[in-house]
C-alpha atoms as a printed R data frame, in Angstrom:
    type eleno elety resid chain resno        x      y       z
1   ATOM     1    CA   MET     A     1 -186.213 61.987 112.957
2   ATOM     2    CA   ASP     A     2 -189.755 61.092 114.138
3   ATOM     3    CA   ALA     A     3 -191.481 60.615 110.781
4   ATOM     4    CA   ILE     A     4 -190.657 60.118 106.958
5   ATOM     5    CA   THR     A     5 -192.684 60.238 103.672
6   ATOM     6    CA   LEU     A     6 -191.839 58.272 100.635
7   ATOM     7    CA   ARG     A     7 -193.235 57.873  97.095
8   ATOM     8    CA   ALA     A     8 -193.572 54.154  96.014
9   ATOM     9    CA   MET     A     9 -193.357 53.834  92.414
10  ATOM    10    CA   ALA     A    10 -195.333 51.458  90.265
11  ATOM    11    CA   LYS     A    11 -193.852 49.237  87.633
12  ATOM    12    CA   VAL     A    12 -194.889 47.956  84.286
13  ATOM    13    CA   ASN     A    13 -193.492 45.015  82.247
14  ATOM    14    CA   LEU     A    14 -192.273 45.722  78.813
15  ATOM    15    CA   ASN     A    15 -191.971 42.106  78.159
16  ATOM    16    CA   LEU     A    16 -192.737 39.084  80.344
17  ATOM    17    CA   ARG     A    17 -192.427 35.430  79.429
18  ATOM    18    CA   ILE     A    18 -193.162 32.445  81.643
19  ATOM    19    CA   LEU     A    19 -190.560 29.798  81.324
20  ATOM    20    CA   ASP     A    20 -190.807 26.728  83.429
21  ATOM    21    CA   THR     A    21 -192.875 25.481  86.308
22  ATOM    22    CA   LEU     A    22 -190.677 24.540  89.463
23  ATOM    23    CA   PRO     A    23 -191.271 21.577  91.639
24  ATOM    24    CA   ASP     A    24 -192.809 23.867  94.408
25  ATOM    25    CA   GLY     A    25 -195.412 25.151  91.882
26  ATOM    26    CA   TYR     A    26 -193.763 28.614  91.387
27  ATOM    27    CA   HIS     A    27 -192.792 29.549  87.894
28  ATOM    28    CA   THR     A    28 -189.566 31.018  86.464
29  ATOM    29    CA   VAL     A    29 -189.860 34.017  84.283
30  ATOM    30    CA   ARG     A    30 -187.629 36.371  82.148
31  ATOM    31    CA   THR     A    31 -189.024 39.922  82.162
32  ATOM    32    CA   VAL     A    32 -188.068 43.463  81.340
33  ATOM    33    CA   MET     A    33 -189.537 45.961  83.837
34  ATOM    34    CA   GLN     A    34 -189.709 49.624  83.998
35  ATOM    35    CA   SER     A    35 -190.487 51.954  86.995
36  ATOM    36    CA   VAL     A    36 -193.077 54.712  86.207
37  ATOM    37    CA   SER     A    37 -194.111 57.943  88.028
38  ATOM    38    CA   LEU     A    38 -197.535 56.678  88.987
39  ATOM    39    CA   SER     A    39 -197.071 56.133  92.951
40  ATOM    40    CA   ASP     A    40 -198.406 55.671  96.366
41  ATOM    41    CA   ARG     A    41 -197.481 58.161  99.184
42  ATOM    42    CA   ILE     A    42 -196.310 56.212 102.337
43  ATOM    43    CA   THR     A    43 -195.927 58.070 105.711
44  ATOM    44    CA   LEU     A    44 -194.093 56.469 108.499
45  ATOM    45    CA   ARG     A    45 -194.164 57.717 112.100
46  ATOM    46    CA   ARG     A    46 -192.446 56.403 115.292
47  ATOM    47    CA   GLN     A    47 -194.808 55.404 117.979
48  ATOM    48    CA   ALA     A    48 -194.409 53.859 121.390
49  ATOM    49    CA   GLN     A    49 -195.244 50.225 120.521
50  ATOM    50    CA   GLY     A    50 -196.617 48.038 118.043
51  ATOM    51    CA   ILE     A    51 -197.639 48.472 114.276
52  ATOM    52    CA   SER     A    52 -200.570 50.390 113.132
53  ATOM    53    CA   LEU     A    53 -201.663 50.634 109.486
54  ATOM    54    CA   SER     A    54 -204.115 52.976 107.822
55  ATOM    55    CA   CYS     A    55 -205.014 53.564 104.372
56  ATOM    56    CA   ASN     A    56 -207.197 55.952 102.180
57  ATOM    57    CA   ARG     A    57 -208.736 52.883 100.404
58  ATOM    58    CA   PRO     A    58 -211.227 51.013 102.740
59  ATOM    59    CA   TYR     A    59 -210.908 47.835 100.765
60  ATOM    60    CA   ILE     A    60 -207.115 47.473 101.541
61  ATOM    61    CA   PRO     A    61 -206.494 45.190 104.463
62  ATOM    62    CA   THR     A    62 -204.729 47.042 107.279
63  ATOM    63    CA   ASP     A    63 -203.400 44.067 109.334
64  ATOM    64    CA   GLU     A    64 -200.771 41.300 108.820
65  ATOM    65    CA   ARG     A    65 -202.233 40.473 105.359
66  ATOM    66    CA   ASN     A    66 -200.766 43.658 104.001
67  ATOM    67    CA   LEU     A    67 -197.210 43.442 102.635
68  ATOM    68    CA   ALA     A    68 -196.291 46.753 104.211
69  ATOM    69    CA   TYR     A    69 -197.118 45.290 107.744
70  ATOM    70    CA   LYS     A    70 -195.094 42.134 106.748
71  ATOM    71    CA   ALA     A    71 -192.242 44.468 105.761
72  ATOM    72    CA   VAL     A    72 -192.221 45.719 109.323
73  ATOM    73    CA   ARG     A    73 -192.251 42.279 110.839
74  ATOM    74    CA   ALA     A    74 -189.452 40.996 108.490
75  ATOM    75    CA   LEU     A    75 -187.181 43.983 109.490
76  ATOM    76    CA   GLU     A    76 -187.859 43.154 113.122
77  ATOM    77    CA   ASN     A    77 -186.851 39.548 112.548
78  ATOM    78    CA   CYS     A    78 -183.813 40.654 110.566
79  ATOM    79    CA   THR     A    79 -182.475 43.174 113.068
80  ATOM    80    CA   GLY     A    80 -183.716 41.460 116.327
81  ATOM    81    CA   ARG     A    81 -185.330 44.581 117.507
82  ATOM    82    CA   GLU     A    82 -188.826 46.034 117.760
83  ATOM    83    CA   LEU     A    83 -189.722 48.823 115.285
84  ATOM    84    CA   PRO     A    84 -192.935 50.466 116.445
85  ATOM    85    CA   VAL     A    85 -194.349 52.501 113.658
86  ATOM    86    CA   GLU     A    86 -197.567 53.991 112.396
87  ATOM    87    CA   ILE     A    87 -197.946 53.699 108.681
88  ATOM    88    CA   HIS     A    88 -200.276 55.568 106.537
89  ATOM    89    CA   MET     A    89 -200.771 54.592 102.924
90  ATOM    90    CA   ASP     A    90 -202.198 57.148 100.372
91  ATOM    91    CA   LYS     A    91 -202.890 54.765  97.610
92  ATOM    92    CA   ARG     A    92 -203.104 55.763  93.905
93  ATOM    93    CA   ILE     A    93 -201.771 52.679  92.277
94  ATOM    94    CA   PRO     A    94 -204.704 50.338  91.487
95  ATOM    95    CA   THR     A    95 -204.894 46.833  92.944
96  ATOM    96    CA   GLN     A    96 -204.890 43.493  91.006
97  ATOM    97    CA   ALA     A    97 -203.513 45.389  88.120
98  ATOM    98    CA   GLY     A    98 -200.042 44.078  87.431
99  ATOM    99    CA   LEU     A    99 -198.499 47.327  88.513
100 ATOM   100    CA   GLY     A   100 -196.757 46.051  91.717
101 ATOM   101    CA   GLY     A   101 -198.740 48.447  94.030
102 ATOM   102    CA   GLY     A   102 -198.302 46.183  97.134
103 ATOM   103    CA   SER     A   103 -194.732 45.352  96.409
104 ATOM   104    CA   ALA     A   104 -194.014 49.182  95.934
105 ATOM   105    CA   ASP     A   105 -195.546 49.931  99.431
106 ATOM   106    CA   CYS     A   106 -193.495 47.087 100.823
107 ATOM   107    CA   ALA     A   107 -190.263 48.453  99.334
108 ATOM   108    CA   ALA     A   108 -191.009 52.047 100.692
109 ATOM   109    CA   VAL     A   109 -191.694 50.629 104.229
110 ATOM   110    CA   LEU     A   110 -188.339 48.759 104.128
111 ATOM   111    CA   THR     A   111 -186.460 51.719 102.883
112 ATOM   112    CA   GLY     A   112 -188.308 54.117 105.084
113 ATOM   113    CA   LEU     A   113 -187.871 52.001 108.411
114 ATOM   114    CA   ASN     A   114 -184.135 51.701 107.658
115 ATOM   115    CA   THR     A   115 -183.768 55.346 107.671
116 ATOM   116    CA   LEU     A   116 -186.280 56.290 110.479
117 ATOM   117    CA   TYR     A   117 -184.534 53.893 112.972
118 ATOM   118    CA   GLY     A   118 -181.070 54.284 111.604
119 ATOM   119    CA   LEU     A   119 -180.793 50.462 111.081
120 ATOM   120    CA   GLY     A   120 -177.762 50.887 108.706
121 ATOM   121    CA   LEU     A   121 -178.826 47.846 106.470
122 ATOM   122    CA   LYS     A   122 -177.116 47.794 103.177
123 ATOM   123    CA   LYS     A   123 -178.970 47.619 100.016
124 ATOM   124    CA   ALA     A   124 -178.034 44.160  99.297
125 ATOM   125    CA   ARG     A   125 -179.604 43.098 102.749
126 ATOM   126    CA   LEU     A   126 -182.691 45.070 102.012
127 ATOM   127    CA   LEU     A   127 -183.193 43.299  98.774
128 ATOM   128    CA   GLU     A   128 -182.719 39.909 100.550
129 ATOM   129    CA   VAL     A   129 -185.485 40.714 102.967
130 ATOM   130    CA   GLY     A   130 -187.485 42.254 100.167
131 ATOM   131    CA   ALA     A   131 -187.150 39.116  98.019
132 ATOM   132    CA   SER     A   132 -188.510 36.892 100.916
133 ATOM   133    CA   LEU     A   133 -191.751 38.892 100.847
134 ATOM   134    CA   GLY     A   134 -192.442 38.963  97.234
135 ATOM   135    CA   ALA     A   135 -190.658 38.603  93.683
136 ATOM   136    CA   ASP     A   136 -191.434 42.271  92.708
137 ATOM   137    CA   VAL     A   137 -190.295 43.884  95.854
138 ATOM   138    CA   PRO     A   138 -186.605 43.943  94.748
139 ATOM   139    CA   MET     A   139 -187.650 45.737  91.626
140 ATOM   140    CA   CYS     A   140 -189.584 48.121  93.472
141 ATOM   141    CA   LEU     A   141 -186.578 48.688  95.939
142 ATOM   142    CA   LEU     A   142 -184.102 49.460  93.051
143 ATOM   143    CA   GLY     A   143 -186.348 50.880  90.382
144 ATOM   144    CA   GLY     A   144 -185.436 52.070  86.919
145 ATOM   145    CA   THR     A   145 -185.101 49.581  83.902
146 ATOM   146    CA   ARG     A   146 -184.101 46.060  84.686
147 ATOM   147    CA   LEU     A   147 -184.049 42.611  83.484
148 ATOM   148    CA   GLY     A   148 -185.738 40.147  86.113
149 ATOM   149    CA   GLU     A   149 -184.957 36.416  85.998
150 ATOM   150    CA   HIS     A   150 -185.801 33.331  87.965
151 ATOM   151    CA   LEU     A   151 -189.013 34.365  89.884
152 ATOM   152    CA   GLY     A   152 -188.332 38.055  88.665
153 ATOM   153    CA   GLU     A   153 -186.313 38.765  91.708
154 ATOM   154    CA   GLN     A   154 -182.918 38.231  90.103
155 ATOM   155    CA   LEU     A   155 -182.141 41.611  88.521
156 ATOM   156    CA   SER     A   156 -179.760 43.145  86.034
157 ATOM   157    CA   PRO     A   157 -179.763 46.756  85.066
158 ATOM   158    CA   LEU     A   158 -180.563 47.806  81.639
159 ATOM   159    CA   PRO     A   159 -180.090 51.111  79.657
160 ATOM   160    CA   ALA     A   160 -183.206 53.520  80.515
161 ATOM   161    CA   LEU     A   161 -186.257 53.448  78.386
162 ATOM   162    CA   PRO     A   162 -185.947 56.448  75.917
163 ATOM   163    CA   PRO     A   163 -188.070 59.532  76.764
164 ATOM   164    CA   CYS     A   164 -191.865 58.790  76.316
165 ATOM   165    CA   ALA     A   165 -195.099 59.028  78.133
166 ATOM   166    CA   LEU     A   166 -197.292 56.172  79.286
167 ATOM   167    CA   LEU     A   167 -201.069 56.081  79.436
168 ATOM   168    CA   ILE     A   168 -202.031 53.296  81.919
169 ATOM   169    CA   VAL     A   169 -205.680 52.158  81.768
170 ATOM   170    CA   LYS     A   170 -207.085 49.958  84.662
171 ATOM   171    CA   PRO     A   171 -210.413 48.145  83.523
172 ATOM   172    CA   PRO     A   172 -213.291 47.736  86.032
173 ATOM   173    CA   PHE     A   173 -211.958 44.225  86.911
174 ATOM   174    CA   GLY     A   174 -208.829 42.868  88.562
175 ATOM   175    CA   VAL     A   175 -206.856 39.645  88.039
176 ATOM   176    CA   ASN     A   176 -205.868 36.906  90.629
177 ATOM   177    CA   THR     A   177 -202.082 36.172  89.900
178 ATOM   178    CA   ALA     A   178 -202.321 32.775  91.304
179 ATOM   179    CA   ARG     A   179 -205.247 31.811  89.135
180 ATOM   180    CA   ALA     A   180 -203.394 33.257  86.170
181 ATOM   181    CA   TYR     A   181 -200.481 31.065  86.718
182 ATOM   182    CA   ALA     A   182 -202.630 28.005  87.186
183 ATOM   183    CA   ALA     A   183 -204.201 28.757  83.747
184 ATOM   184    CA   TYR     A   184 -200.602 28.554  82.287
185 ATOM   185    CA   GLU     A   185 -200.486 24.761  83.044
186 ATOM   186    CA   THR     A   186 -203.045 23.828  80.475
187 ATOM   187    CA   ALA     A   187 -202.907 26.820  78.095
188 ATOM   188    CA   GLU     A   188 -201.592 26.548  74.501
189 ATOM   189    CA   ILE     A   189 -199.247 29.558  74.359
190 ATOM   190    CA   GLU     A   190 -198.856 31.431  71.153
191 ATOM   191    CA   PRO     A   191 -195.381 32.861  70.290
192 ATOM   192    CA   THR     A   192 -194.757 36.435  71.494
193 ATOM   193    CA   PRO     A   193 -191.627 38.681  71.143
194 ATOM   194    CA   ALA     A   194 -188.712 37.343  73.134
195 ATOM   195    CA   PRO     A   195 -187.447 39.506  76.197
196 ATOM   196    CA   GLU     A   196 -184.097 39.498  74.533
197 ATOM   197    CA   GLU     A   197 -185.602 41.658  71.746
198 ATOM   198    CA   THR     A   198 -186.670 44.383  74.298
199 ATOM   199    CA   VAL     A   199 -183.171 44.159  75.858
200 ATOM   200    CA   GLN     A   200 -181.511 44.771  72.477
201 ATOM   201    CA   ALA     A   201 -183.869 47.578  71.602
202 ATOM   202    CA   LEU     A   202 -183.119 49.264  74.920
203 ATOM   203    CA   LYS     A   203 -179.460 48.919  74.401
204 ATOM   204    CA   SER     A   204 -179.765 50.570  70.887
205 ATOM   205    CA   GLY     A   205 -181.824 53.454  72.438
206 ATOM   206    CA   SER     A   206 -184.783 52.790  70.074
207 ATOM   207    CA   LEU     A   207 -188.213 53.492  71.547
208 ATOM   208    CA   ALA     A   208 -189.796 52.206  68.362
209 ATOM   209    CA   GLY     A   209 -187.878 49.013  68.685
210 ATOM   210    CA   VAL     A   210 -189.041 48.671  72.316
211 ATOM   211    CA   CYS     A   211 -192.548 49.027  71.349
212 ATOM   212    CA   ALA     A   212 -192.295 46.502  68.534
213 ATOM   213    CA   SER     A   213 -191.035 43.995  71.020
214 ATOM   214    CA   LEU     A   214 -193.704 44.354  73.738
215 ATOM   215    CA   GLY     A   215 -194.825 40.852  74.793
216 ATOM   216    CA   ASN     A   216 -196.605 39.240  77.861
217 ATOM   217    CA   THR     A   217 -197.559 35.573  78.195
218 ATOM   218    CA   PHE     A   218 -200.241 36.587  80.626
219 ATOM   219    CA   GLU     A   219 -202.285 38.173  77.967
220 ATOM   220    CA   GLN     A   220 -203.112 34.668  76.904
221 ATOM   221    CA   LEU     A   221 -204.045 33.445  80.270
222 ATOM   222    CA   THR     A   222 -206.977 35.881  81.274
223 ATOM   223    CA   ASP     A   223 -210.656 35.081  80.588
224 ATOM   224    CA   LYS     A   224 -210.898 38.792  79.925
225 ATOM   225    CA   ARG     A   225 -208.515 38.743  76.827
226 ATOM   226    CA   PRO     A   226 -211.233 40.161  74.383
227 ATOM   227    CA   PHE     A   227 -211.618 43.366  76.653
228 ATOM   228    CA   ILE     A   228 -207.727 43.673  76.955
229 ATOM   229    CA   GLU     A   229 -207.240 43.410  73.259
230 ATOM   230    CA   GLN     A   230 -210.004 46.001  72.724
231 ATOM   231    CA   LEU     A   231 -208.062 48.301  75.103
232 ATOM   232    CA   LYS     A   232 -204.737 47.835  73.207
233 ATOM   233    CA   THR     A   233 -206.397 48.438  69.944
234 ATOM   234    CA   LEU     A   234 -208.039 51.659  71.264
235 ATOM   235    CA   LEU     A   235 -204.624 52.899  72.470
236 ATOM   236    CA   MET     A   236 -203.005 51.953  69.229
237 ATOM   237    CA   ASP     A   237 -205.757 53.647  67.150
238 ATOM   238    CA   ASN     A   238 -205.286 56.762  69.233
239 ATOM   239    CA   GLY     A   239 -201.585 57.077  68.663
240 ATOM   240    CA   ALA     A   240 -199.718 54.797  70.877
241 ATOM   241    CA   LEU     A   241 -196.381 53.358  69.396
242 ATOM   242    CA   GLY     A   242 -197.112 50.031  71.373
243 ATOM   243    CA   ALA     A   243 -199.528 48.563  73.923
244 ATOM   244    CA   LEU     A   244 -199.436 45.803  76.379
245 ATOM   245    CA   MET     A   245 -201.123 44.330  79.563
246 ATOM   246    CA   THR     A   246 -198.596 44.536  82.566
247 ATOM   247    CA   GLY     A   247 -197.822 41.666  84.776
248 ATOM   248    CA   SER     A   248 -200.810 39.270  85.301
249 ATOM   249    CA   GLY     A   249 -203.119 42.202  84.540
250 ATOM   250    CA   SER     A   250 -205.475 43.735  84.440
251 ATOM   251    CA   ALA     A   251 -203.888 46.985  83.740
252 ATOM   252    CA   VAL     A   252 -203.002 47.899  80.047
253 ATOM   253    CA   TYR     A   253 -200.622 50.588  79.043
254 ATOM   254    CA   GLY     A   254 -199.836 52.558  75.857
255 ATOM   255    CA   VAL     A   255 -196.410 54.024  75.031
256 ATOM   256    CA   PHE     A   256 -196.529 57.579  73.489
257 ATOM   257    CA   ALA     A   257 -193.803 59.664  71.868
258 ATOM   258    CA   THR     A   258 -195.095 62.756  73.661
259 ATOM   259    CA   THR     A   259 -197.023 63.734  76.767
260 ATOM   260    CA   ALA     A   260 -199.551 65.678  74.573
261 ATOM   261    CA   ALA     A   261 -200.214 62.527  72.382
262 ATOM   262    CA   ALA     A   262 -200.859 60.463  75.679
263 ATOM   263    CA   GLN     A   263 -203.276 63.333  77.042
264 ATOM   264    CA   GLN     A   264 -205.105 63.220  73.714
265 ATOM   265    CA   ALA     A   265 -205.575 59.460  73.723
266 ATOM   266    CA   ARG     A   266 -206.821 59.639  77.338
267 ATOM   267    CA   LYS     A   267 -210.105 61.296  75.998
268 ATOM   268    CA   ALA     A   268 -210.877 58.061  74.104
269 ATOM   269    CA   VAL     A   269 -210.566 55.698  77.044
270 ATOM   270    CA   PRO     A   270 -214.140 54.507  78.356
271 ATOM   271    CA   LYS     A   271 -215.340 56.135  81.348
272 ATOM   272    CA   ASN     A   272 -215.614 52.817  83.498
273 ATOM   273    CA   CYS     A   273 -211.791 52.574  83.153
274 ATOM   274    CA   ALA     A   274 -209.224 54.414  85.515
275 ATOM   275    CA   ARG     A   275 -206.568 56.309  83.572
276 ATOM   276    CA   PHE     A   276 -203.095 57.404  84.708
277 ATOM   277    CA   LEU     A   277 -200.728 59.512  82.732
278 ATOM   278    CA   CYS     A   278 -197.002 58.849  83.777
279 ATOM   279    CA   HIS     A   279 -193.602 58.725  82.615
280 ATOM   280    CA   PRO     A   280 -190.692 56.340  83.095
281 ATOM   281    CA   VAL     A   281 -188.550 57.014  86.216
282 ATOM   282    CA   ARG     A   282 -185.109 55.765  87.473
283 ATOM   283    CA   MET     A   283 -185.895 55.025  91.074
284 ATOM   284    CA   GLY     A   284 -188.177 52.680  92.841
285 ATOM   285    CA   VAL     A   285 -188.738 54.697  96.093
286 ATOM   286    CA   LYS     A   286 -188.207 58.313  96.534
287 ATOM   287    CA   MET     A   287 -187.742 60.015 100.130
288 ATOM   288    CA   LEU     A   288 -189.697 63.267 100.183
289 ATOM   289    CA   ARG     A   289 -188.454 66.460 101.679
290 ATOM   290    CA   PRO     A   290 -190.698 68.257 104.285
291 ATOM   291    CA   GLY     A   291 -193.594 70.028 102.413
292 ATOM   292    CA   GLU     A   292 -193.157 67.703  99.141
């Protein structure tokens, strides 16, 4: 095999609560995450030497700053061998949105290189390598519906989100995650639904219950909160069963009972916002067959 193409799935947080600040400055969280069909397309091709990275988005770094590049180096360190590869990223997941786009690309590279070079690494080892690169990478490797604890990298499987459609709206601004966490240290946090409520709603198979339990501490930490609230209200006014900002932002999503309802709501979203209609999926990375 000389080349492989994969889909790297985005994720949304159905519930996210920041818990404590650790001595090293990191924060523990409890979060319920869901993989969605919005995805990047990652192509890996063997080459004679080195790592080359290209992307359809000119603002994306294509050097060692990119998580996909770091994924190759991490696997080289793990296996003790060089893994020369040409990577092309066809990005559709918006950046600085809380959708895990960089982590998804990283997960796809780890998965793809393991296959492309026949490394034979077990999933547990890939998860270990992934966690060293970013807290969202393990979720993007496993996919589906999961409870994340500690930094978000300690995962437990949950029942699948009931069938629905999601309309993701990316405002014309992004959010710096480190800055958002820094704001937490001095913020007065208002109560939000507990992640346990979302877990119980999933276990009971209630989409309405899941939507009633949506909550995210980060919504209170962004200086763009009025705009975020306006988007949530717009989605709810146009048929969403629930709406929430995902991750540290800035993307907001609405949960709809049907695809048709989400398509109708899409027409009401301001033109300066990017809009993505998608559905829950049970995987984080999908290897594509030739021609797919």
